C-alpha positions in Angstrom: -112.0 -115.7 -21.9 -113.0 -112.1 -21.7 -109.8 -111.3 -19.9 -107.8 -112.9 -22.7 -109.7 -110.9 -25.3 -109.1 -107.7 -23.3 -105.4 -108.5 -23.0 -105.2 -109.2 -26.8 -107.0 -106.0 -27.6 -104.7 -104.0 -25.3 -101.6 -105.5 -26.9 -103.0 -104.6 -30.4 -103.5 -101.1 -29.2 -99.9 -100.9 -28.0 -98.7 -102.3 -31.3 -100.8 -99.8 -33.3 -99.6 -97.0 -31.1 -96.0 -98.0 -31.8 -96.8 -98.2 -35.5 -98.3 -94.7 -35.5 -95.2 -93.4 -33.7 -93.0 -94.9 -36.4 -95.2 -93.7 -39.3 -94.9 -90.2 -38.0 -96.1 -87.9 -40.8 -94.2 -86.1 -43.6 -91.3 -84.0 -44.5 -91.1 -81.6 -47.4 -87.7 -80.8 -48.9 -85.8 -79.1 -51.6 -82.8 -81.0 -52.8 -79.7 -79.5 -54.3 -78.1 -82.9 -54.2 -78.7 -84.6 -57.6 -82.0 -86.4 -57.8 -80.4 -89.9 -58.4 -78.7 -89.6 -55.0 -81.4 -87.6 -53.1 -84.0 -90.3 -53.9 -81.8 -92.9 -52.3 -81.1 -90.7 -49.3 -84.7 -89.9 -48.6 -85.8 -93.6 -49.2 -83.3 -94.6 -46.5 -84.5 -91.9 -44.1 -88.1 -93.1 -44.6 -87.1 -96.7 -44.0 -85.3 -95.7 -40.8 -88.0 -93.3 -39.4 -91.3 -94.0 -41.2 -91.4 -90.3 -42.2 -92.5 -89.8 -45.8 -90.4 -87.2 -47.8 -91.8 -85.1 -50.6 -89.0 -83.4 -52.5 -88.2 -81.3 -55.5 -84.7 -80.9 -57.0 -83.2 -77.5 -57.9 -79.7 -76.1 -58.5 -78.3 -74.2 -55.6 -79.1 -70.7 -57.0 -82.6 -71.7 -57.7 -83.2 -73.3 -54.3 -81.8 -70.3 -52.5 -84.0 -67.9 -54.6 -87.1 -70.0 -53.8 -86.6 -70.2 -50.0 -85.9 -66.5 -49.9 -89.1 -65.7 -51.9 -91.1 -68.1 -49.7 -89.6 -67.2 -46.3 -92.9 -65.7 -45.0 -94.7 -68.9 -45.9 -92.1 -71.7 -46.2 -93.2 -74.4 -48.6 -90.6 -76.9 -47.4 -89.0 -77.9 -44.1 -85.4 -78.7 -45.1 -82.8 -78.5 -47.8 -80.6 -81.5 -48.7 -77.2 -80.8 -50.1 -75.7 -77.9 -51.9 -72.5 -76.0 -51.0 -72.4 -74.4 -47.6 -72.0 -70.9 -49.1 -75.6 -71.3 -50.3 -76.6 -71.7 -46.7 -74.4 -68.8 -45.6 -76.1 -66.5 -48.1 -79.5 -67.7 -46.8 -78.5 -66.9 -43.2 -78.2 -63.3 -44.2 -81.7 -63.5 -45.6 -83.1 -65.0 -42.4 -84.4 -68.2 -43.9 -82.7 -70.9 -41.8 -83.5 -72.2 -38.3 -80.6 -72.9 -35.9 -80.5 -76.5 -34.8 -77.5 -78.6 -33.5 -78.0 -82.2 -34.6 -77.4 -85.1 -32.2 -74.3 -86.2 -34.1 -72.6 -82.8 -34.5 -69.8 -83.5 -32.2 -68.3 -86.1 -34.6 -68.2 -83.5 -37.4 -65.2 -81.0 -37.3 -66.2 -77.4 -36.6 -65.0 -76.2 -40.0 -67.6 -78.4 -41.6 -70.6 -76.9 -39.8 -72.1 -73.5 -39.1 -70.8 -72.0 -35.9 -74.3 -70.9 -35.1 -75.9 -74.2 -36.1 -77.8 -73.0 -39.2 -76.3 -75.7 -41.4 -74.4 -78.9 -41.0 -71.9 -80.4 -43.5 -72.6 -83.9 -44.5 -69.9 -84.3 -47.2 -66.8 -82.8 -48.8 -66.6 -82.3 -52.6 -63.4 -81.0 -54.2 -63.4 -79.6 -57.7 -61.8 -81.7 -60.5 -61.2 -81.6 -64.2 -63.2 -84.1 -66.2 -61.9 -84.7 -69.8 -62.9 -87.1 -72.6 -59.9 -89.4 -73.3 -60.8 -89.9 -76.9 -60.5 -86.1 -77.4 -57.1 -86.2 -75.8 -55.9 -88.9 -78.1 -57.2 -87.2 -81.1 -55.5 -83.9 -80.2 -52.3 -85.5 -78.9 -52.8 -83.9 -75.5 -52.3 -85.0 -71.9 -55.2 -84.6 -69.5 -55.1 -81.0 -68.1 -53.1 -80.5 -64.9 -53.2 -76.7 -64.7 -56.0 -74.2 -65.0 -54.1 -72.7 -67.8 -54.2 -75.9 -69.8 -57.9 -75.2 -70.5 -56.9 -72.0 -72.4 -55.3 -74.1 -75.1 -56.9 -73.3 -78.5 -57.4 -77.1 -78.9 -60.3 -76.7 -76.4 -62.0 -74.0 -78.4 -65.8 -74.5 -78.4 -65.1 -77.7 -76.4 -65.7 -76.8 -72.7 -68.9 -77.2 -70.8 -69.2 -76.0 -67.2 -71.8 -74.6 -64.9 -73.4 -71.2 -65.1 -72.6 -69.0 -62.1 -76.1 -67.6 -62.0 -77.6 -70.9 -61.0 -74.9 -73.3 -59.9 -72.8 -73.7 -56.7 -70.2 -75.6 -58.7 -69.7 -72.5 -60.7 -69.3 -70.2 -57.8 -66.8 -72.7 -56.3 -64.8 -72.3 -59.5 -64.6 -68.6 -58.9 -63.6 -69.0 -55.3 -60.7 -71.3 -56.3 -59.5 -68.9 -58.9 -59.7 -65.8 -56.6 -57.7 -67.6 -53.9 -55.1 -68.7 -56.4 -54.6 -65.4 -58.4 -56.6 -62.7 -56.6 -59.9 -61.2 -57.7 -58.9 -59.2 -60.8 -56.7 -61.9 -62.3 -59.3 -64.5 -61.6 -61.8 -62.6 -63.7 -59.2 -62.0 -66.5 -58.6 -65.7 -66.6 -62.4 -66.5 -66.9 -62.7 -64.0 -69.7 -60.0 -65.9 -71.6 -61.6 -69.2 -70.7 -64.9 -68.0 -72.0 -63.4 -68.1 -75.6 -63.2 -71.9 -75.3 -66.7 -72.4 -73.8 -69.2 -74.4 -75.8 -72.0 -74.0 -73.2 -72.7 -73.0 -69.6 -75.1 -75.5 -68.0 -77.7 -74.7 -65.4 -76.6 -77.4 -63.0 -73.1 -78.3 -61.9 -73.4 -81.8 -63.4 -75.0 -80.7 -66.6 -71.9 -80.9 -68.7 -70.6 -84.2 -67.5 -72.6 -86.5 -69.8 -71.8 -84.4 -72.9 -68.1 -84.8 -72.1 -68.6 -88.5 -71.4 -70.2 -89.0 -74.9 -67.7 -86.8 -76.8 -70.1 -83.9 -77.5 -67.7 -81.7 -75.4 -64.0 -82.1 -74.5 -63.6 -81.1 -70.8 -64.9 -79.1 -67.9 -64.7 -78.4 -64.2 -67.0 -80.3 -61.8 -67.4 -81.4 -58.2 -65.8 -84.8 -57.8 -69.2 -86.4 -57.0 -70.5 -85.7 -60.5 -67.2 -86.5 -62.3 -66.6 -89.8 -60.5 -70.2 -90.9 -61.2 -69.5 -90.6 -65.0 -66.2 -92.5 -64.7 -67.9 -95.3 -62.7 -70.4 -95.7 -65.5 -67.5 -96.7 -67.8 -67.2 -93.7 -70.0 -63.8 -92.8 -71.5 -62.9 -89.9 -69.2 -60.0 -88.8 -67.1 -60.1 -87.0 -63.7 -57.2 -84.7 -62.9 -56.4 -81.9 -60.5 -54.8 -78.6 -61.2 -51.3 -78.1 -59.7 -52.3 -74.6 -58.6 -54.9 -76.2 -56.3 -58.7 -76.4 -56.0 -61.1 -75.4 -53.3 -63.9 -77.7 -52.2 -67.5 -77.5 -51.4 -69.0 -78.6 -48.1 -72.2 -80.3 -48.9 -74.7 -79.1 -46.4 -78.1 -79.6 -45.0 -80.4 -77.4 -42.9 -83.8 -76.5 -41.6 -86.0 -73.7 -42.9 -87.2 -71.1 -40.4 -90.9 -71.6 -39.8 -90.8 -75.2 -41.1 -94.3 -76.7 -40.8 -92.9 -80.1 -39.8 -90.3 -78.9 -37.4 -90.0 -82.1 -35.3 -89.6 -84.2 -38.4 -87.0 -81.8 -39.7 -85.0 -82.2 -36.6 -85.1 -85.9 -36.9 -83.9 -85.6 -40.5 -81.0 -83.4 -39.4 -80.1 -85.9 -36.7 -80.1 -88.7 -39.3 -78.0 -87.0 -42.0 -75.4 -86.1 -39.3 -75.2 -89.7 -38.0 -72.6 -92.4 -38.6 -75.3 -94.5 -40.2 -75.8 -91.8 -42.9 -72.1 -91.4 -43.5 -71.7 -95.2 -43.8 -74.7 -95.3 -46.1 -73.2 -92.8 -48.7 -69.9 -94.8 -48.6 -71.6 -98.1 -49.1 -73.9 -96.8 -51.9 -71.0 -95.1 -53.7 -72.6 -91.7 -53.4 -69.2 -90.0 -53.8 -69.1 -87.4 -51.1 -66.3 -87.6 -48.6 -68.1 -87.9 -45.3 -67.5 -85.1 -42.8 -67.7 -87.5 -39.9 -64.4 -88.6 -38.5 -65.5 -92.1 -37.6 -66.3 -93.5 -41.1 -63.6 -94.8 -43.4 -63.6 -93.9 -47.2 -62.7 -96.9 -49.3 -62.6 -95.4 -52.8 -59.0 -94.3 -53.7 -60.4 -91.6 -56.0 -61.6 -89.8 -52.9 -58.1 -89.8 -51.3 -57.6 -86.1 -50.3 -53.8 -86.6 -50.1 -53.8 -86.6 -54.0 -55.3 -83.2 -54.2 -53.9 -79.7 -53.4 -56.8 -78.4 -51.5 -57.3 -74.7 -50.9 -59.0 -73.8 -47.6 -61.7 -71.1 -48.2 -63.7 -69.7 -45.3 -67.4 -70.6 -45.8 -68.7 -67.3 -44.4 -66.5 -65.4 -46.8 -68.0 -67.5 -49.7 -71.5 -66.5 -48.5 -70.6 -62.9 -48.3 -68.9 -62.8 -51.8 -71.4 -65.0 -53.7 -73.7 -62.3 -55.0 -70.8 -59.9 -55.8 -68.9 -62.5 -57.8 -72.0 -63.7 -59.7 -72.7 -60.1 -60.8 -69.1 -59.5 -61.7 -69.0 -62.8 -63.7 -72.1 -61.6 -65.7 -70.7 -58.2 -66.3 -67.1 -59.0 -67.1 -67.1 -62.5 -68.5 -70.2 -63.3 -70.5 -71.3 -59.9 -71.7 
């Protein structure tokens, strides 16, 4: 009988040890990915690993400013989401830890840092989002050129992101620079400014006002525009014939992370096929960077878009310069 009790006790200890290994502490994060998606991602990660995630959501400019200010005493371990040029800018500030995730080989090289400071987890092209009731009222077709948004019919009707805080906004500048060159890109934005109703802090900030008719149109990453359309609002998604660039939604570990091992487990997970399939199944509308997951939503068919390839390192180098130029030449 005593032997049986000893055996049972030993089995219980093994089980408890396994449970402790599963419930392996915490992870602290900043999310640039919208909170409605980030909460699902982190819940799934916790369900898979037992690691509890504490997170706060910021726009890309805010998140970058915070991690740079905190780099001597990091307050979080990882960043979820946000365009890769945000990470490239952070590399120059020495805030990211190099780590090659276990699933990196299934992600094309152009979607990850050559030095492993960030890994791309999704692709997000820019798109026009326009209220269809507005179009009917004005007798207009949905915009199919960047120049369509200069039409006086859009005066005081455009909402889009503020370059000082949003990666969506800097992506807008990169697209225009690659289409027309630097000087013409800023001349265009000065003209566009005359039709602006509001610049929003976050990239998605203007989407709901457009959906409800408070604004007419704007430029967004497809993940935010498609979310509005899926909710049933009267909106059209269109692409400019001149082309658009796209963001690479990234993720990375902060240098000096206090929960480094859990941070590495997190990076392994967001680089995995399971994560890529998760965002497809949950209709989190990033186009997965992995080559072994099929996208089923026809709205995410890249063949319908004229995509402009823009080097991520170049984006990171130019980000600060273009933000300052936008402030001085467009909104002043």
